N, C-alpha and C positions, 0 to 999 in steps of 0.2 A: 416443424416448429422452428427450425433454424432459419433465421432471416439475415442478420448481419452479424457476423460474429464479431472474439474478444471484444489532574489534579488539584485547587490545592487540596489533596487529601489531608484531613485534619489529623496530622501526626498519627495516622493509622496504618495498619498493615492489611493489604489486600491479598487474598488468595485468588489468583487468576489462572484460568485454564486456557491453553492454546488449542482450540479445536478439539478438546477431549477432556481429560481427567484433571481434577483439582490436586494441588500440591501446596506445600508450605511456603511462606515467604517471610522475610525479615526486613527491618528498616535499615539494615546495614548496606553499604555500597555493594553492588552486584559482585558476586564472586566470579572467578574464572569460569569460563564456559565448561559445562560438563563434557566429558569425552563422549564419543559416539555410543559408548556402552551404557550411558546413563539412562534413567527412566524417561518416559515420554511425557511426564507431567511437567506443567509449566510452573516456574517459580518467578514471581514478579515482585520487584521492590519499587515503590513509587515515592517520589519526593513529597515531603509535606510542603509543604510550600504551595466580400462586399457584394453583401448583396448589392445589386445594381442601385446606384444612387447613394450609397453609403459614403460618408466622408472618407477621404484618402487616409490610409494609416499613417501615423506619425513615425513609425519605425520602419523604414524601407529596408528590404533585404540587403544584407551585406556580408561578406566573408567574416566568419567569427575571428579570424586572425587579426582583423583590423579594429576590433573592439578593445578599448582600453579598460581593463578591470582595475578597480580601486579598492574593493573589499573582498579579499580572498579568504576563505575559511581556513582554519588551522586545526584545532582540536577542541572537542567539547570538554569543558572543565567541571561541569555540574552534572552528576548522574541524576536522571529523572525516572527511568524505569527500564527493566529488562525482563525477558520472558523466554521460555523454551518451547519450541513447537514440536508436534509429532514429527518423527523422521524414521527413515527406513534403512539406516546404515547397517543394522545387524540382521535384517531379514530380507533384503532386496533380492537375494538369490531365489526366493520363492515366487518372485514375480507377482506379488500381491501385497496389499497393505494390511496392517493390523487394525487400525482405526483412524478416524479423522477425516473421512471423506463422506460428505452428505450433500449430494447434488441439490436437493430441494431447498436446503438452507444456505446455499452459496458458500459452502465450506468444502475445501478441496485439499486432498493429499494425493497427488498424481505425478510423482517425479519419475515417470516411465514413458517410453515411446508408445505410440499406437500399435496395436496388434501384437508386435513382438515382445512388448513389455521389457525393453532394455532399460536398465537403471540410469538415471541422470543425476549424478551427485551434485552438480552445480545448479540444479533446480531445487533440490531438497533442502528446505529451510531448517536450520538447527536452532538458532537463537536470533532474537531481534531486540535491539536496545535503543534508547534515546538519551542524548546528553545535550548540553547547550552551553553557549557563551553569551557575550553581550549582543552579538549580531545574528547568530545562527542557531538553529536546531540541527543536530547531527543524528541521523538514524542509520544504524549499522545492521546489516542483514548478513548473518554468517551462514554459510552453506556447508554441507557435509564434505564436499571435495571439489576438485577441478574437473573440467571436462576431460575424460580419459584420452581422447584423441589429441586435443590441442594443448592440454595441460594449462588451461586458462579458464577463467570464468567467461562463458559465452552466452549466458542467458540475458533476458531483459528483466529488469527488476523495478518494482514500483512501491509507492507509499500512498495509502488512501487517508485523507483527513476528513473526519466527520465532526463538524463544529457543534452541532446541537444534539448529538448522541441519538439521532432518530434512525440510525442504520443506513442512511443514504449519505455516502461521502460526497462532499461538494468539490473537493480538490484532489486531483491525481497527479503525482510526481513520478516521472518515468526515466529510466536510463536505458541506453542501448550500447552494445559493444562496438568497437573495441574499447578497452578501459586502460587507464593509466594509474600508476601508483601515486601520482600527484593529483590534487584536486583540479578538475577541468570542467568546463561547461559543455564540452563536445558531447553530443549524444544525449543531452538531457532535455526534457520537455515537461511543461506543466499545463494542465487542462482544468477547466471549471465546468461543472454541470449547471449552466445558467438556468435552464428551464426546469430543473429539479425532477427529472423523470427517471433518473437512475434507480433501478430496482422495481420499476413498474408500480402497481398499486399496493403490492405487499412485498416487504423486504424478505420475509422468511419462507416464501414459496414461489415457484415459477408462475409467471403471468403471461397471458397471451397479449402482450403489450409491446408496441413498437417503439421502444426507447432508443434514442440516439446516443445514450451514454454521456460521456464528458465531451460535449460538443464544441467547447470554446478553448482554443489554444491561447495561452497567456505568456508562455515562454518557449522559445525555440530559436536560438541564435542562428541556426542554419537558414532560417527564413527571415532573420532580422527582427524577430518578435521578442519583446521583453517589456515588463512594466516600465512606465515612464520614469526616466532618470535612474534605472537600476538594471543594467545588464549583468549584475552579479547575483541574481536572485536564486539560482539553483546550480549546484555543483555535484560531481560524483568522482569517486576514486575506488580502486581496489585497496583492501586493507586486510588485517587479520583480526581474529577474535579468539583468544586462547590459541589453540593449535589449528584453527580452521580458517579457510579463506573467507573473505567477506567483501561485500560492496557497501560503501558508505555514501549516503546522500546528505548534503547540507543545504538548507533553505532558510531564507531570511525570516526573522521573527516579526518584522513590521506588518506582516499580513494579518496579525491578530490585533484588531482595532483597539485602541486605547490601552494597549499592553496587556489585555486580558487573555492570557495564554491558557485557555481552557478548551480542550478538544479531545477526541478519541482518534487513535491511529492504528493502522494495521499495515502489513506488508504482503507483497505478492511476487512470485517469480514465474517465469515462463521460458521454455526453450525457444519459442518464437517471439517475435517482437510484440509487445503488448499494444493492442489497438484500443484507444480510449472509447471508441464507439461500441465496443463489444461488452462493456460492463452493464449489468451483472450477468455472468456467464449462464446461470441457471435459467435466465429468461430467453436465452437464444438457442438452447439445446434441449431436446427431449432426452430421456435416459437411454433410449434406443440409439440415438445419434452419438451421445457422449460416451457410452460404454461405462464400465466400472473397473476398479482395481480389486474388487471383492469377488473371489471365486465362488462364493455362496449364492450369487445371483445369476440369472440367465443372461445378463447383459455384459458379463466378462468376455473379453478383455476391454481395455480402453480403446476407444475409437477416435471420434473427431475431437473430443476434449481431452487431450493428453499433454504430458510434459509441462505440468504446472503445479503450483503449491500456493496456499495462502494461509493467513493466520487470523485468529480472533483479534478484537480491538482492545487496546490498552488506554486507560484514561489518564489525562494530564490536566491538572488545574481545577478539578472539581470532584465531589464525592459521588461515586457511582452507587447504584442500588443493586446491580446484578441482573436487572431486567432490560438493559439496553440491547436493542437488536444488534447482532453481530459481536456483542461484547464478550470479553473473557469472563470466565466463571468468577463470581465474587461470593465468598462465604457470608451467610446471614444478611444478604442485601435486603433492604426494605423496598416495597413497591412505591414507585414515584411516577407521577404522570409526566409523560414526555410530550413536549409541544409538537403538534403536527406541523409539517412544512406548509408554507403558504406561497402564493405566486409572487407577491411583491413586498411583503412585510418583513419583519425582523427575522423570521425563520426562513426566508428565501435565501438563495446562495449569495446574492449581492447584498442582502440585509446583514448577513453574517460576515462577509468578506467585502465590506463596502470600500475599504481603501484599495484593495487589489482590483476590484471592478472599476473604480474610478481611475486608477492609473493604467488601466488597459482598455479604456472605453472604446478605442478604435481597433486595436489589434485583436480583440476578442471576436470581432466580426469575420476574421479571415478564414476560419475553418468552415468547411462545407457542412450544412445541416440538412437533415432529411425533411 
């Protein structure tokens, strides 16, 4: 089976669950992150509120040091949402997880190495939050700890953006080490799924479907690729969240056409570099290949799919029902029909991110597709 691997909520309160059990939430600003001894429940607060013959790319490769940045992120000033993920800080010695890993649903809690099941605290997601200012959204991913050997964050971390809440993220933002305490564009990349094949034919189950994942690179300054007139699109830095180390990504808000900031978002971490062509993971591994972190199954321990973690998706800018694929748990959500993606219309990737596609018309052809 393995082919290619890796609101405005209306002044309401959502109860969201990160890959597991529901917990309470308030409209107040997010409190300090729970200590590792806290429960695994999620508490969320949401704001009311070339190929051959192709034209030559407009952005020719150039060293990132020669690029002049004019809009540098600082700090988010408006809290939008925060949530807590399943984590293994209190039980990792058992070399198994308690809950939160469901291969068939593309839900993962695997912060361990393959076979030996050594714990990876800088892969184990504790909390994830989003803030904003006039120019940027800021997404912070806190981890249980640093890599024990390097005493640094050494994983690759990402954000998935799902504009129409159909479970298929259209935009993937990725960081790679090494990291700086100051915002930097080094090691950051952004990808679009132009052909809309992420997740195959069904989001919530494995498909025998040859998806090429997020096949279009739209930001990678190491290759000289960025949206037209904006080399300041995506940044990352190390930070803290409470007493935990964190990675923070900042990305430009103009990608949401006409200022309509409505989308769902989730985060992912990996001990290895995240490969955009490998999404979604459950479409590329069988359970026998992937292994499990659950000792109650015959597929224990982890095998090919190890050293990773991801979260459910949080809404921003619209009222969720609780039935959105990959979405966090929402108490008393009502059933609402979700528009199916189409190839070229408003629900296509470029229909939803028309400004981003327009400003990357040539550069998005640079990534190899299958």
